[in-house]
C-alpha positions as CSV (number, residue, x, y, z in Angstrom):
1,M,56.3,-52.1,-28.9
2,A,55.4,-55.7,-29.6
3,Q,53.6,-56.2,-26.3
4,T,50.4,-54.9,-24.9
5,P,50.0,-53.7,-21.3
6,S,47.1,-56.1,-20.7
7,T,49.2,-59.2,-21.3
8,T,49.4,-61.9,-18.6
9,Y,52.9,-62.8,-17.6
10,R,54.4,-65.6,-15.5
11,T,57.5,-65.6,-13.5
12,D,60.3,-67.9,-14.6
13,P,59.8,-71.2,-12.7
14,A,63.6,-71.8,-12.7
15,A,64.2,-68.6,-10.8
16,P,64.3,-68.8,-7.0
17,P,61.7,-66.9,-5.2
18,K,62.8,-63.4,-4.2
19,K,61.2,-60.3,-2.7
20,S,59.9,-57.9,-5.4
21,A,61.7,-54.6,-5.7
22,P,59.8,-51.4,-5.0
23,V,57.8,-50.2,-8.0
24,W,59.8,-47.0,-8.2
25,A,63.0,-49.1,-8.6
26,V,61.5,-51.1,-11.5
27,L,60.2,-47.9,-13.1
28,L,63.6,-46.3,-12.8
29,A,65.5,-49.2,-14.4
30,A,63.0,-49.6,-17.2
31,C,62.8,-45.9,-18.0
32,A,66.6,-45.5,-17.9
33,G,66.9,-48.2,-20.5
34,Q,64.2,-46.6,-22.7
35,F,65.8,-43.1,-22.3
36,L,69.2,-44.4,-23.6
37,V,67.6,-46.1,-26.6
38,V,65.6,-43.1,-27.7
39,L,68.4,-40.6,-26.9
40,D,70.8,-42.4,-29.3
41,V,68.5,-41.9,-32.3
42,S,69.2,-38.1,-32.2
43,V,72.2,-37.6,-29.9
44,V,74.7,-38.1,-32.7
45,N,73.3,-35.3,-34.9
46,T,75.2,-32.4,-33.3
47,A,78.4,-34.5,-33.4
48,L,78.3,-35.3,-37.1
49,P,80.5,-32.4,-38.3
50,S,83.1,-33.3,-35.7
51,M,83.0,-37.0,-36.6
52,R,83.5,-36.1,-40.2
53,A,86.5,-33.9,-39.5
54,D,88.1,-36.4,-37.1
55,L,87.6,-39.6,-39.1
56,G,87.7,-38.1,-42.6
57,M,84.2,-39.4,-43.2
58,S,82.2,-38.9,-46.5
59,A,78.8,-37.2,-46.6
60,I,77.3,-40.7,-47.3
61,G,79.1,-42.0,-44.3
62,L,77.6,-39.3,-42.1
63,Q,74.0,-40.3,-43.0
64,W,74.9,-44.0,-42.2
65,V,75.9,-42.9,-38.7
66,V,72.2,-42.3,-38.2
67,N,70.8,-44.9,-40.6
68,A,72.9,-47.9,-39.4
69,Y,71.3,-47.5,-35.9
70,S,67.8,-46.8,-37.2
71,I,67.6,-49.7,-39.7
72,A,68.9,-52.3,-37.2
73,F,66.6,-50.9,-34.6
74,A,63.5,-51.0,-36.8
75,G,64.3,-54.3,-38.4
76,F,64.9,-56.3,-35.2
77,M,62.5,-54.5,-32.8
78,L,59.6,-56.9,-33.2
79,L,61.9,-59.9,-33.0
80,G,63.4,-58.4,-29.8
81,G,59.9,-58.2,-28.3
82,R,59.2,-61.9,-29.2
83,A,62.6,-62.9,-27.8
84,G,61.6,-61.4,-24.5
85,D,58.4,-63.5,-24.6
86,L,60.4,-66.7,-25.1
87,F,63.5,-66.2,-23.2
88,G,62.4,-63.8,-20.5
89,R,62.0,-60.0,-20.4
90,K,64.6,-59.4,-17.8
91,R,67.1,-61.6,-19.6
92,M,66.6,-59.7,-22.9
93,F,66.7,-56.4,-21.1
94,L,70.1,-57.1,-19.7
95,L,71.4,-58.8,-22.9
96,G,70.2,-55.8,-25.1
97,L,71.6,-53.3,-22.7
98,G,74.9,-55.1,-22.5
99,L,75.2,-55.2,-26.3
100,F,74.2,-51.6,-26.5
101,T,76.8,-50.6,-23.9
102,A,79.6,-52.6,-25.5
103,A,78.8,-51.2,-29.0
104,S,78.8,-47.6,-27.5
105,L,82.3,-48.3,-26.2
106,G,83.4,-49.6,-29.6
107,G,82.0,-46.6,-31.4
108,G,83.5,-44.1,-29.0
109,L,87.0,-45.7,-29.6
110,A,86.5,-46.0,-33.4
111,Q,89.5,-45.0,-35.5
112,A,87.9,-45.5,-38.9
113,E,84.6,-44.8,-40.5
114,W,83.7,-48.5,-40.9
115,Q,84.4,-49.1,-37.2
116,L,82.0,-46.4,-36.2
117,L,79.3,-47.5,-38.6
118,L,79.6,-51.1,-37.4
119,A,79.3,-50.0,-33.8
120,R,76.2,-48.0,-34.6
121,A,74.6,-51.0,-36.3
122,V,75.3,-53.2,-33.2
123,Q,73.9,-50.4,-31.0
124,G,70.7,-50.6,-33.0
125,L,70.5,-54.3,-32.6
126,G,71.0,-54.0,-28.8
127,A,68.4,-51.3,-28.7
128,A,65.9,-53.5,-30.6
129,V,66.4,-56.3,-28.0
130,L,66.2,-53.9,-25.1
131,A,63.4,-51.5,-26.0
132,P,60.4,-53.9,-26.1
133,S,61.3,-55.3,-22.7
134,T,61.2,-51.9,-21.0
135,L,57.4,-51.6,-21.3
136,T,56.5,-55.2,-20.5
137,I,58.8,-55.2,-17.4
138,L,57.0,-52.1,-16.2
139,T,53.5,-53.3,-16.9
140,S,54.1,-56.7,-15.2
141,A,55.4,-54.9,-12.1
142,V,52.5,-52.4,-11.8
143,P,48.9,-53.7,-11.3
144,E,46.2,-52.5,-13.8
145,G,44.5,-49.3,-12.9
146,P,45.5,-45.7,-12.3
147,A,49.0,-46.7,-11.0
148,R,49.8,-48.5,-14.3
149,V,48.4,-45.6,-16.4
150,R,50.7,-43.2,-14.5
151,A,53.7,-45.5,-14.9
152,I,53.1,-45.8,-18.6
153,G,52.7,-42.0,-18.8
154,V,56.1,-41.6,-17.1
155,W,57.6,-44.2,-19.5
156,S,56.2,-42.3,-22.5
157,A,57.4,-39.0,-21.2
158,V,60.9,-40.3,-20.7
159,G,60.9,-41.6,-24.3
160,A,59.8,-38.2,-25.6
161,G,62.3,-36.5,-23.4
162,G,65.1,-38.7,-24.7
163,G,64.4,-37.6,-28.3
164,A,64.1,-34.0,-27.3
165,A,67.3,-34.0,-25.2
166,G,69.4,-35.6,-27.9
167,G,70.5,-32.4,-29.6
168,L,71.4,-30.6,-26.4
169,V,73.2,-33.6,-24.8
170,G,75.1,-34.2,-28.0
171,G,76.1,-30.5,-28.3
172,V,77.3,-30.3,-24.7
173,L,79.4,-33.4,-24.8
174,T,80.9,-32.6,-28.2
175,D,81.7,-29.0,-27.3
176,L,83.1,-29.6,-23.8
177,L,84.8,-33.0,-24.4
178,S,84.7,-34.5,-27.9
179,W,82.3,-36.3,-30.2
180,R,83.5,-39.6,-28.8
181,W,81.7,-38.9,-25.5
182,V,78.4,-38.8,-27.3
183,L,78.8,-42.6,-27.4
184,L,81.1,-43.2,-24.4
185,I,78.7,-41.6,-22.0
186,N,76.5,-44.6,-22.5
187,V,79.1,-46.9,-21.0
188,P,79.0,-45.8,-17.3
189,I,75.2,-45.2,-17.5
190,G,74.6,-48.5,-19.1
191,A,76.7,-50.3,-16.5
192,L,74.8,-48.7,-13.7
193,V,71.4,-49.7,-15.3
194,I,72.7,-53.3,-15.8
195,F,73.5,-53.6,-12.1
196,A,70.1,-52.0,-11.2
197,G,68.4,-54.4,-13.5
198,I,70.1,-57.5,-12.0
199,A,69.2,-56.3,-8.5
200,W,65.6,-54.9,-9.0
201,L,64.0,-56.7,-12.0
202,T,62.0,-59.9,-11.8
203,E,62.0,-62.4,-14.6
204,S,58.8,-63.0,-16.6
205,K,57.9,-64.8,-19.8
206,A,54.9,-65.4,-22.0
207,G,52.4,-68.1,-21.0
208,Q,53.4,-70.6,-23.7
209,A,56.5,-71.5,-25.7
210,R,57.1,-69.5,-28.9
211,R,59.2,-69.6,-32.0
212,L,61.3,-66.7,-33.3
213,D,60.9,-65.5,-36.9
214,V,64.6,-64.9,-37.3
215,P,64.6,-65.2,-41.1
216,G,61.9,-62.5,-41.3
217,A,63.9,-60.1,-39.2
218,V,67.1,-60.7,-41.1
219,L,65.4,-60.3,-44.5
220,V,63.6,-57.1,-43.7
221,T,66.7,-55.5,-42.1
222,A,69.0,-56.6,-45.0
223,G,66.4,-55.4,-47.5
224,L,66.0,-52.0,-46.0
225,A,69.8,-51.5,-45.7
226,T,70.4,-52.7,-49.3
227,L,67.6,-50.5,-50.7
228,A,68.9,-47.5,-48.8
229,Y,72.4,-48.1,-50.1
230,G,71.0,-48.3,-53.7
231,I,69.2,-45.0,-53.2
232,V,72.4,-43.3,-52.0
233,Q,74.3,-44.7,-55.0
234,T,72.0,-42.8,-57.4
235,E,73.6,-39.5,-56.6
236,E,77.1,-40.6,-57.6
237,K,76.4,-43.3,-60.2
238,G,73.0,-42.3,-61.7
239,W,69.9,-44.4,-61.9
240,T,70.9,-46.6,-64.8
241,A,74.4,-47.7,-63.5
242,A,74.9,-51.3,-62.5
243,A,76.2,-50.1,-59.1
244,T,72.8,-48.5,-58.5
245,L,70.4,-51.0,-60.1
246,A,72.0,-54.1,-58.4
247,P,71.5,-53.0,-54.8
248,L,68.0,-51.6,-55.6
249,A,67.0,-54.9,-57.2
250,A,68.6,-56.9,-54.4
251,G,66.9,-54.8,-51.7
252,L,63.5,-55.2,-53.4
253,A,64.1,-59.0,-53.7
254,L,65.0,-59.2,-50.0
255,L,61.9,-57.3,-49.0
256,G,59.8,-59.6,-51.3
257,G,61.4,-62.6,-49.6
258,F,60.4,-61.1,-46.3
259,L,56.8,-60.8,-47.4
260,A,56.9,-64.4,-48.6
261,V,58.3,-65.7,-45.3
262,E,55.6,-63.7,-43.4
263,A,52.9,-65.2,-45.5
264,R,54.0,-68.8,-44.7
265,T,55.5,-69.0,-41.3
266,R,53.3,-70.0,-38.3
267,V,54.4,-67.2,-36.1
268,P,55.2,-64.3,-38.4
269,L,57.1,-61.2,-37.3
270,M,54.6,-59.1,-39.1
271,P,51.2,-60.9,-39.6
272,L,50.1,-59.7,-43.1
273,K,46.4,-60.4,-42.3
274,L,46.4,-57.3,-40.0
275,F,46.7,-55.1,-43.1
276,K,43.3,-56.3,-44.3
277,V,41.9,-53.9,-41.8
278,R,41.8,-50.6,-43.6
279,S,42.5,-48.4,-40.6
280,V,45.6,-50.5,-39.7
281,S,47.0,-50.5,-43.3
282,A,46.2,-46.8,-43.9
283,A,47.7,-45.7,-40.6
284,N,50.9,-47.7,-41.1
285,A,51.2,-46.4,-44.7
286,A,50.7,-42.8,-43.5
287,M,53.2,-43.3,-40.7
288,F,55.8,-44.8,-43.1
289,V,55.4,-41.8,-45.4
290,C,55.4,-39.2,-42.7
291,G,58.5,-40.9,-41.0
292,G,60.2,-40.6,-44.4
293,G,59.5,-36.9,-44.5
294,M,60.2,-35.9,-40.9
295,F,63.0,-38.2,-39.7
296,A,65.9,-36.3,-41.4
297,M,64.8,-32.9,-40.0
298,W,67.1,-33.0,-37.0
299,M,70.2,-34.0,-39.1
300,F,69.7,-31.2,-41.7
301,M,68.9,-28.6,-39.1
302,T,72.1,-29.4,-37.2
303,L,74.2,-29.4,-40.3
304,Y,72.8,-26.1,-41.4
305,A,73.4,-24.5,-38.0
306,Q,77.0,-25.7,-37.8
307,N,78.2,-25.8,-41.4
308,V,76.4,-22.7,-42.7
309,L,75.7,-20.5,-39.7
310,D,79.0,-21.5,-37.9
311,Y,77.2,-22.5,-34.6
312,S,79.3,-24.6,-32.2
313,P,77.9,-28.0,-31.3
314,L,76.6,-26.7,-28.0
315,K,75.0,-23.7,-29.6
316,A,73.4,-25.9,-32.2
317,G,72.0,-28.2,-29.5
318,L,70.6,-25.2,-27.6
319,A,69.1,-23.8,-30.8
320,L,66.9,-26.9,-31.2
321,I,65.5,-26.9,-27.7
322,P,62.3,-24.9,-28.5
323,S,61.4,-27.3,-31.4
324,S,62.3,-30.3,-29.3
325,L,59.9,-29.2,-26.6
326,T,57.2,-28.3,-29.1
327,I,56.9,-31.9,-30.4
328,V,56.0,-32.9,-26.8
329,L,53.4,-30.2,-26.6
330,G,51.8,-31.3,-29.9
331,S,51.7,-34.9,-28.6
332,M,50.0,-33.8,-25.4
333,L,47.5,-31.5,-27.1
334,A,46.3,-34.0,-29.8
335,P,44.4,-36.3,-27.4
336,R,42.4,-33.3,-26.1
337,V,41.4,-32.3,-29.7
338,M,40.7,-35.8,-31.0
339,P,37.2,-36.2,-29.4
340,V,36.1,-33.0,-31.1
341,L,37.6,-33.3,-34.6
342,G,38.2,-37.0,-34.8
343,P,41.6,-38.7,-35.0
344,K,41.7,-38.7,-38.8
345,N,41.1,-35.0,-39.1
346,V,43.7,-34.2,-36.3
347,S,46.3,-36.3,-38.2
348,V,45.6,-34.5,-41.4
349,L,45.8,-31.1,-39.7
350,G,49.0,-32.0,-37.9
351,I,50.7,-33.2,-41.1
352,L,49.6,-30.1,-43.0
353,V,51.1,-27.9,-40.2
354,A,54.3,-29.9,-40.3
355,A,54.4,-29.5,-44.1
356,A,54.0,-25.8,-43.8
357,G,56.9,-25.7,-41.4
358,F,59.1,-27.7,-43.8
359,G,58.2,-25.2,-46.5
360,W,59.1,-22.3,-44.3
361,Q,62.4,-24.0,-43.3
362,S,63.2,-24.4,-47.0
363,T,63.5,-20.6,-47.3
364,M,66.7,-20.6,-45.3
365,T,69.6,-18.4,-46.4
366,V,73.3,-18.3,-45.9
367,D,73.1,-15.4,-43.4
368,G,69.8,-16.4,-41.8
369,G,68.9,-15.3,-38.3
370,Y,68.2,-17.7,-35.5
371,V,64.5,-16.8,-35.0
372,T,63.3,-16.9,-38.6
373,S,65.7,-19.6,-39.9
374,I,65.7,-22.1,-37.1
375,M,63.5,-21.5,-34.1
376,L,60.1,-20.5,-35.6
377,P,60.1,-23.0,-38.6
378,G,61.4,-25.7,-36.2
379,I,58.5,-25.0,-33.8
380,V,55.9,-25.3,-36.6
381,M,57.5,-28.5,-38.0
382,M,57.7,-30.3,-34.7
383,F,54.4,-29.1,-33.3
384,G,52.7,-30.6,-36.4
385,A,54.7,-33.8,-36.1
386,G,53.7,-34.3,-32.5
387,F,50.1,-33.3,-33.3
388,A,49.9,-35.9,-36.1
389,T,51.7,-38.9,-34.5
390,T,49.4,-39.6,-31.6
391,P,46.1,-39.8,-33.6
392,L,47.9,-42.0,-36.2
393,A,48.8,-44.5,-33.5
394,S,45.2,-44.4,-32.3
395,L,43.9,-45.0,-35.8
396,A,46.1,-48.0,-36.2
397,T,44.9,-49.7,-33.1
398,S,41.2,-48.7,-33.3
399,G,40.4,-51.0,-36.1
400,A,42.4,-54.0,-34.9
401,A,41.1,-56.8,-32.8
402,P,41.8,-56.4,-29.0
403,G,44.3,-59.3,-29.1
404,D,46.3,-57.5,-31.7
405,A,46.6,-54.1,-30.0
406,G,50.1,-54.7,-28.7
407,L,51.4,-56.0,-32.0
408,V,49.8,-53.2,-34.0
409,S,51.4,-50.7,-31.7
410,G,54.8,-52.3,-32.5
411,L,54.1,-52.2,-36.2
412,I,53.3,-48.5,-36.2
413,N,56.6,-47.7,-34.5
414,T,58.4,-50.0,-36.9
415,S,56.7,-48.3,-39.9
416,R,57.8,-44.9,-38.7
417,T,61.4,-45.9,-38.2
418,M,61.7,-47.8,-41.4
419,G,60.2,-44.9,-43.4
420,G,62.6,-42.6,-41.6
421,A,65.6,-44.7,-42.6
422,L,64.6,-44.8,-46.3
423,G,63.6,-41.1,-46.2
424,L,67.0,-40.1,-44.9
425,A,68.7,-41.9,-47.8
426,V,66.4,-40.2,-50.3
427,L,66.7,-36.8,-48.8
428,S,70.5,-37.0,-48.4
429,T,70.7,-37.9,-52.0
430,V,68.5,-35.0,-53.0
431,A,70.6,-32.6,-51.0
432,A,73.8,-33.9,-52.4
433,A,72.5,-33.7,-56.0
434,Q,71.6,-30.1,-55.4
435,M,75.0,-29.3,-54.0
436,N,76.7,-30.8,-57.1
437,G,79.9,-31.5,-55.3
438,S,80.4,-28.0,-53.9
439,T,81.0,-27.4,-50.2
440,S,80.5,-23.6,-50.3
441,K,78.0,-22.2,-47.8
442,Q,75.6,-21.3,-50.6
443,A,75.7,-24.7,-52.1
444,L,75.2,-26.4,-48.7
445,T,72.2,-24.0,-48.0
446,D,70.7,-24.8,-51.4
447,G,71.1,-28.6,-50.7
448,Y,69.5,-28.5,-47.3
449,A,66.7,-26.2,-48.5
450,M,65.9,-28.7,-51.3
451,A,65.8,-31.5,-48.8
452,F,63.3,-29.6,-46.7
453,R,61.1,-28.8,-49.8
454,T,61.2,-32.5,-50.7
455,S,60.2,-33.4,-47.2
456,G,57.2,-31.1,-47.4
457,C,56.1,-32.8,-50.6
458,I,56.5,-36.2,-49.0
459,L,54.3,-35.1,-46.1
460,L,51.6,-33.9,-48.5
461,A,51.7,-37.4,-50.0
462,G,50.9,-38.6,-46.5
463,V,47.8,-36.4,-46.3
464,V,46.7,-38.0,-49.6
465,V,47.2,-41.5,-48.2
466,L,45.0,-40.6,-45.2
467,L,42.2,-38.9,-47.2
468,L,41.9,-41.6,-49.8
469,W,42.7,-44.7,-47.7
470,M,41.7,-44.1,-44.1
471,P,38.0,-44.9,-43.5
472,G,35.9,-42.0,-42.3
473,S,35.0,-43.8,-39.1
474,T,37.2,-46.3,-37.4
475,R,34.7,-47.2,-34.7
476,E,33.2,-50.2,-36.6
477,K,34.1,-53.6,-35.1
478,P,36.9,-55.4,-36.9
479,R,35.8,-58.2,-39.1
480,Q,38.7,-60.5,-38.4
481,K,39.0,-62.8,-35.4
482,P,41.5,-61.8,-32.8
483,S,44.8,-63.3,-33.5
484,K,47.2,-64.3,-30.8
485,S,49.2,-61.5,-29.4
486,P,53.0,-61.8,-29.2
487,A,52.7,-62.9,-25.5
488,D,50.1,-65.6,-26.1
489,G,52.3,-68.2,-27.8
490,E,51.3,-70.4,-30.7
């Protein structure tokens, strides 16, 4: 997120004094908001085949059900954190949750593909406004010490649980009700959390006035979306067609404009000087690459289970539970091993394990059994992913100045989500090219298998990035002076 737990907050002077709510109430409201945000990254995966059948969606449209949310979420997440600093964390929490809830209603009632994709993009925007405030609200309510550590641990576990529960929740709702309830379920829950937030949360802001880098957020989001669209066009139009080259060039130009804005604005969304620290730049690059390789795993696993093995949405969701739990196990085990092997070596080991799992998954067959075609390779893939992610985040923050820790934490999350969005576009295009227009089970299997093989190669590229770029030791003091954190003002 874009804030750090050690930030000092102040209560909104315009707000009348009121008795603080119990810590458990604040924790419940903040964690409920975080759970919804993370859940909706993956909850739609098991509903994709049903969405396609009901709305007559194209294969490209299916990937944008996932990507529309992810790109908007990643592109506006840092801006959402800074908006909380300026306008108040409680206010942004409620605004983001309200936007997220309304978009969920619109998506659940969608009658056409474009309506669903628009709703998912607005959902992502609401999540980007909401998510950064969940942690700062929590840390401002709990004093430093063991209690805050426990609270942050609960918040982290809820986030991991939301991602792990997505497949099961989506499968249950799609099988027992319809795919629409994958989105509509957010409406009553969101309304309850809004009322809880109004009643329990206390307003807080950064110590000084701030400015928002709106142009930066718009440019990076538009650049990613346009670039992803151009990548998708390559499968149908080819690399040399104007319909492909134009969006690719436009996307690169928009991202170039984003870098130019960040280099000149007084309060940039992404301070480029942070990347002068090798550990920060290397960790973000590795996270971007690994996100590109890993993010699409859930979608392709779900499509394989339902479209090839004829699993129901509920059975597909249940089938992914072991791998969902394993990513949590890997994340919990990594900190115990890091003092012995070092975070860089643990990251490399985790990525290699994940790459081996992706290679195993690429051996899938039309008549594959659950244990060898889904469960075991899924466990290997996700254990490696969880084992690699925690030390990568540690590497990113270890070389940064203390005042930049919160911002660097936000950057590493943004890098992972941005990489995942572009990776999904690339891998969907690779799979579609392998299928060559056929919808037979063998063609689908071959396409999904090629996507997993490509993912494994992308992860190996992440290993190369770490070995060549990441310094052997990240304990040296940063050379730069601490920059102002997102909560410190100008």
